[in-house]
C-alpha positions in Angstrom: 0.5 -59.4 40.9 2.8 -58.5 37.9 4.9 -61.6 38.6 1.8 -63.8 38.9 0.1 -62.4 35.8 1.1 -65.3 33.4 0.0 -67.8 36.0 -3.2 -66.0 36.5 -3.9 -65.9 32.7 -3.3 -69.7 32.6 -5.7 -70.2 35.5 -8.3 -68.1 33.6 -7.9 -70.3 30.5 -8.4 -73.4 32.7 -11.5 -71.8 34.2 -12.9 -71.2 30.7 -12.3 -74.8 29.9 -13.7 -76.2 33.2 -16.7 -73.9 33.7 -17.8 -73.4 30.1 -16.7 -76.7 28.6 -14.5 -75.1 26.0 -11.7 -76.8 24.2 -8.5 -75.1 23.2 -4.9 -74.8 24.3 -4.1 -71.2 25.0 -6.2 -68.3 26.3 -6.7 -66.8 22.8 -8.4 -69.8 21.4 -10.5 -70.3 24.5 -11.7 -66.7 24.5 -12.6 -66.9 20.8 -14.7 -70.0 21.4 -16.4 -68.4 24.4 -17.9 -65.6 22.2 -21.5 -65.5 23.3 -21.3 -67.5 26.5 -19.9 -64.6 28.5 -21.1 -61.0 28.8 -19.5 -58.5 26.5 -17.5 -56.6 29.2 -16.0 -59.9 30.5 -15.2 -61.0 26.9 -13.4 -57.7 26.2 -11.3 -58.0 29.3 -10.5 -61.6 28.5 -9.5 -60.6 24.9 -7.2 -58.0 26.4 -5.6 -60.7 28.5 -5.3 -62.9 25.4 -3.5 -60.3 23.5 -1.2 -59.5 26.4 -0.3 -63.2 27.1 2.4 -63.5 24.3 3.8 -60.1 25.2 4.3 -61.1 28.8 6.6 -63.9 27.7 9.0 -61.4 26.2 11.3 -59.7 28.8 11.5 -56.3 27.2 8.1 -56.0 25.7 6.6 -56.9 29.1 7.5 -53.5 30.3 5.3 -51.8 27.7 2.1 -53.3 29.2 -0.2 -51.7 31.8 0.2 -54.3 34.5 -2.4 -52.7 36.8 -5.1 -52.8 34.1 -4.3 -56.4 33.2 -4.4 -57.4 36.9 -7.8 -55.8 37.2 -9.0 -57.5 34.1 -7.7 -60.9 35.3 -9.5 -60.3 38.7 -12.8 -59.4 37.0 -12.7 -62.3 34.5 -11.7 -64.8 37.2 -14.4 -63.6 39.6 -17.0 -64.0 36.9 -15.8 -67.5 35.9 -15.7 -68.6 39.6 -19.4 -67.8 39.9 -20.4 -69.9 36.9 -22.1 -73.2 37.8 -21.8 -75.7 35.0 -24.6 -77.9 36.3 -26.9 -74.8 36.4 -26.0 -74.0 32.8 -26.8 -77.5 31.7 -30.1 -77.4 33.5 -31.0 -74.1 32.0 -30.1 -75.4 28.5 -32.4 -78.4 29.0 -35.2 -76.3 30.4 -34.9 -73.9 27.4 -35.0 -76.8 25.0 -38.1 -78.3 26.7 -39.8 -74.9 26.7 -39.2 -74.5 23.0 -40.5 -78.0 22.3 -43.7 -77.3 24.4 -44.3 -74.1 22.5 -43.9 -75.8 19.2 -46.4 -78.6 20.2 -48.9 -76.0 21.4 -48.5 -74.0 18.1 -48.9 -77.2 16.1 -52.1 -78.2 18.0 -53.6 -74.7 17.5 -52.8 -74.8 13.8 -54.3 -78.3 13.5 -57.5 -77.1 15.2 -57.7 -74.1 12.9 -57.2 -76.2 9.9 -59.8 -78.8 10.9 -62.3 -76.1 11.6 -61.6 -74.5 8.2 -62.1 -77.8 6.5 -65.4 -78.3 8.4 -64.2 -81.5 10.2 -64.6 -80.0 13.7 
């Protein structure tokens, strides 16, 4: 897995772009933009991969990294992103928006009734 780690990090950056709709070139930028869209433990592992990505390009500094921990982090982040369904995320966003709109309309109607009763028009 240590030979495939840079390719795995690139695949994870592509998954962030495809599954979460994030723009950005490298993994560092994509992880920063994914701030609240992923759970904290996944975000921390992705941040660890983002900090390790430039070090992996250097032949001597590469030896200072914990490749087993990075491989586990890449596996965990990749497994989480593979399970994300973009269509379900869009549907959930629209349902949340419609629920907030319905609540606001009900609240406005209740306040209107209270106001009209207070003024004696109802």
